[in-house]
N, C-alpha and C positions, 0 to 999 in steps of 0.2 A: 861887176854888174851882171846879174843873171838875165837870160833871155826869157821873156814872158811867153806863155803858150799862145798860139793863135787859135782862131775859131775851129779849125780842123781838129786840133788836139783837145779843145774843150768839148766838142761834139763827141769825139771818141770816148772821152772820160765820162760824160754824163750817160752815154748809152750803155756803159758797163754796169750802171746801176738800174737799168730798165730791162724788163722782159717784154721786148717789142713784139707786136703781133702783125701778121699779114692780113690781107683783106678778108679772106674767108674766116679766119679766127676772130677778127673784129666783128663781122656780121653775126657769128655764132655767140660771141660775148654779149652783143646787144640783145639778142634773143633771150639770153639768160639773165638779163637785167643790168648789164653794164651800160654806163652812160657814154654815148659817143658825143664828143665835143668838137665842133668844127670851128677852128680859129682863123680860117681864111678871111681875107677882107672882102667887102661887099662886091667889088668889081669881079673878082674871081667866082663868087657864088652866082652872080648874075650871068656870067659868061658860060660857066660849066654846069650849073645846077647844084643841088644840095642832096644830102643823104636823108631820106625820110626818117623822121624821128630824132635826128641829131639836134643837140642843143647848139645854137649859134651864139658864140661868145668871141668877139674879136680879141686878138692876143693882148691888147693893152688893158683889158678888163678881166682877164682870166682868173687871176688870183683872188680878186675881190668877189667874183661871182661864184667861185667854187669852194671857198673857205667856209666850212660848215659853221664856224663861229663868227663869221663876218656879218656886219650889219647890211651889206649890199649883196648877200648871197642869193643865188638863184634858188627857186623852190626845190629843184632837183638835188641840190647840195645838202643832203640830209645828215651825213655822218662821215667820219674819217676813213671808214672801211669801204667806202664806195669804190667800185671798180670803174675807172675812167679810161677811155681811149681817146687821146687827143689826136685830131686830124688837121694837118695843114695841107698845102698844095702838093708837095713832093716828099714830105717826111723828114725835113731838116729842122725847121722851127718848132715842130711838134715835139721833138726830142728834148729841146731846151725847155719848152713849156712844161712837159711832164716832169722833168727834173725839178723845176720850180715848185710844182705841186707837191712833190716829195718833201720839199723843205717846209711845207705847211702841214705835214703829217698825213698827206694823202698817199700812203705808201703803195696803194694798188693802182696808181696812175701809170699809164704807159702811153705809147704812141703807135701809130700805124705806119709800118714800113712802106715807103713809097707814096704815102699820103693819099689824098683824094684821087689823084691820077691813077694810082694802083687800084683803088676801089673801083673806079669806073672801068679800067681796062679788064678787070676781073668779071665784068658784066653784072655787078651787084646793083641794086636799085638806086636810081638817081631821079630826082624830079626837077623840073624847071620852075 
């Protein structure tokens, strides 16, 4: 019987397929047309604020809202070549979410190292 990988191994594996970005890179990517997608749950957004212009899509709806071919897609999900930066609270769940988007053919999806907390710590814009 072989031992199955745990979450740490899975996270390491999926991150190998991502070109993760830091807060300043994410900010610049958004200025260049990338879609920032905040997957944090409502309580965290209420507590800490949101990134201006970020699309709010809670994690359980992410694939349905960002699949350009999906019947429930967000208006921003226009094509498979869209650059997407997924943002969670600290940069863990976002890696798994970005890998899931890769499986839908969104090969330019990535995530923010350190998540929303790193964005805020970098002094980048946040609104309440």
